[in-house]
C-alpha positions in Angstrom: 94.4 -153.6 167.6 93.6 -157.1 168.4 96.5 -159.9 168.1 96.8 -163.3 167.7 97.8 -164.2 171.1 93.5 -163.7 171.6 93.4 -166.6 170.5 95.3 -168.9 173.1 92.7 -167.5 175.8 90.7 -170.3 176.8 88.5 -167.2 178.6 87.6 -166.0 175.0 85.9 -169.5 174.2 84.2 -169.9 177.6 82.5 -166.3 176.3 82.4 -167.2 173.7 79.9 -170.6 174.7 78.1 -168.9 176.8 76.9 -166.7 174.0 76.2 -169.1 172.2 74.3 -171.0 174.8 71.9 -168.1 175.4 71.3 -167.7 171.7 70.1 -171.4 171.7 67.9 -171.0 174.3 66.1 -167.3 173.1 65.6 -169.9 170.0 64.4 -172.7 172.1 61.8 -170.7 173.7 60.2 -169.3 170.8 59.3 -173.1 169.7 59.4 -174.8 166.5 59.1 -172.4 163.3 57.8 -175.2 161.3 54.8 -176.1 163.7 55.0 -174.6 167.1 55.8 -177.3 168.4 58.5 -177.6 171.7 62.3 -177.4 170.6 64.8 -180.2 172.8 68.5 -180.0 173.0 70.2 -182.6 170.3 73.4 -180.8 170.4 76.8 -182.5 168.4 80.3 -182.4 168.5 82.8 -180.7 166.1 86.7 -180.9 165.9 87.0 -177.1 165.1 90.7 -176.5 164.2 92.9 -173.3 165.2 92.3 -173.6 168.6 94.5 -173.8 172.0 95.4 -177.2 172.3 94.1 -177.1 176.0 90.5 -176.3 175.2 88.0 -178.5 176.8 85.9 -180.0 174.6 82.5 -178.6 175.9 83.2 -176.1 173.9 83.2 -178.2 170.4 79.3 -178.7 171.5 77.3 -177.4 168.3 74.0 -176.5 169.4 71.1 -177.8 167.9 67.5 -177.9 167.9 64.9 -180.5 167.2 61.0 -180.4 167.2 59.3 -182.6 169.8 56.4 -183.0 167.4 56.0 -186.4 166.1 54.9 -185.4 162.6 57.2 -182.6 162.7 60.6 -184.1 163.6 62.5 -180.5 162.1 65.5 -179.4 163.2 66.7 -175.8 164.3 70.2 -174.4 164.3 70.7 -171.2 166.5 72.9 -168.9 165.3 76.5 -169.3 166.2 79.6 -167.3 167.2 81.7 -169.7 167.7 81.6 -171.4 164.4 81.1 -170.4 160.8 79.1 -172.1 158.8 80.3 -175.6 158.1 83.8 -173.9 157.8 86.4 -176.5 160.2 88.1 -173.4 161.8 86.6 -171.6 164.8 85.3 -168.4 163.7 87.2 -166.3 166.2 90.5 -168.0 164.3 89.1 -167.1 160.9 88.1 -164.1 161.4 91.5 -162.8 163.4 93.9 -164.3 161.1 92.1 -163.1 157.4 92.0 -159.4 159.3 95.1 -159.6 160.6 96.6 -160.6 157.1 94.8 -158.0 155.5 95.8 -155.2 157.8 99.6 -154.0 157.0 101.2 -156.2 160.1 104.7 -156.8 159.2 104.5 -158.9 162.7 101.9 -161.6 161.0 103.9 -163.4 158.6 102.5 -166.8 157.6 105.0 -168.8 159.5 104.0 -167.1 162.4 100.0 -168.0 161.9 101.2 -171.3 160.5 102.7 -172.1 164.3 100.0 -170.5 165.7 97.1 -171.8 164.7 98.1 -174.7 162.3 97.3 -172.7 158.8 98.5 -173.5 155.4 99.4 -170.7 153.3 96.5 -171.8 150.6 94.3 -171.9 153.5 94.6 -168.3 154.4 95.1 -167.0 151.0 91.9 -169.2 149.9 89.7 -166.8 153.4 91.6 -163.7 152.2 89.8 -164.0 148.4 86.5 -165.4 149.9 86.4 -162.2 152.0 87.7 -159.7 148.6 85.3 -161.2 146.1 82.6 -163.3 147.9 82.2 -161.5 151.4 80.7 -158.4 149.3 77.7 -160.1 147.9 76.3 -161.6 151.0 73.8 -161.1 153.3 75.8 -160.8 155.9 77.9 -157.7 154.5 74.7 -156.0 153.5 73.6 -156.4 157.2 76.8 -154.8 158.5 77.1 -151.9 155.7 74.0 -150.2 156.8 75.9 -150.0 160.2 79.5 -149.2 159.6 80.9 -147.4 156.9 82.7 -149.9 154.3 84.7 -149.5 151.3 83.0 -152.6 148.9 85.8 -152.9 146.6 88.5 -152.8 149.3 91.1 -155.4 149.3 90.9 -154.9 153.3 87.3 -155.6 153.8 87.3 -157.5 157.0 90.2 -155.8 158.4 88.0 -152.7 158.0 85.2 -154.1 159.4 87.2 -155.4 162.5 89.2 -151.9 162.9 85.6 -150.6 163.3 84.5 -152.6 166.3 87.9 -152.4 167.9 87.2 -148.1 167.7 83.7 -148.9 169.0 85.2 -151.2 171.9 87.0 -150.7 175.3 89.0 -154.2 175.0 90.3 -155.9 172.1 88.4 -158.7 173.5 85.2 -157.0 173.2 85.9 -155.8 170.0 86.9 -159.3 168.4 83.2 -161.0 170.5 81.2 -157.6 168.9 82.7 -158.2 165.4 81.6 -162.0 165.6 78.3 -161.2 166.7 78.1 -158.3 163.9 79.4 -160.7 161.3 77.5 -163.9 162.2 74.5 -163.3 164.1 73.8 -159.5 163.0 73.7 -156.1 165.1 
């Protein structure tokens, strides 16, 4: 199983950045979904929480695209495996902390999580509640449930999802990346 130590590796964030860059380039090459015009990068910086303190600023760049047609100028947001919507914590932090807290791992105490990522008990509990009650109604869950065998009423739903990705992967890092792709982008 994956440990919290995975979140301290800058190479994980480098890989996630490259995946996001590739997905942004794929969206840009398809042109504007509203008018068919060319898309140009209009990236912006985010300050997500929970990453290693020495993480380079380049990884905090959120990819965004803007239509080049004068009458359109609509923005398009490519999918991301680093950012989970508008949440302020990195997606791998949110996924791993919640899954490990749902599992029965005595090493993952709230004190250890707070020292590791700076998370408070209330934040972790809010995430656990989200994945217990709101997540099973989401399109992400319905998309994944066709590919994985999930128990809808489980209090360990995210742990079960990550566990299934771990069984299918060769390394814990590959499992984490594939799980993020499955949850945030689609299988």
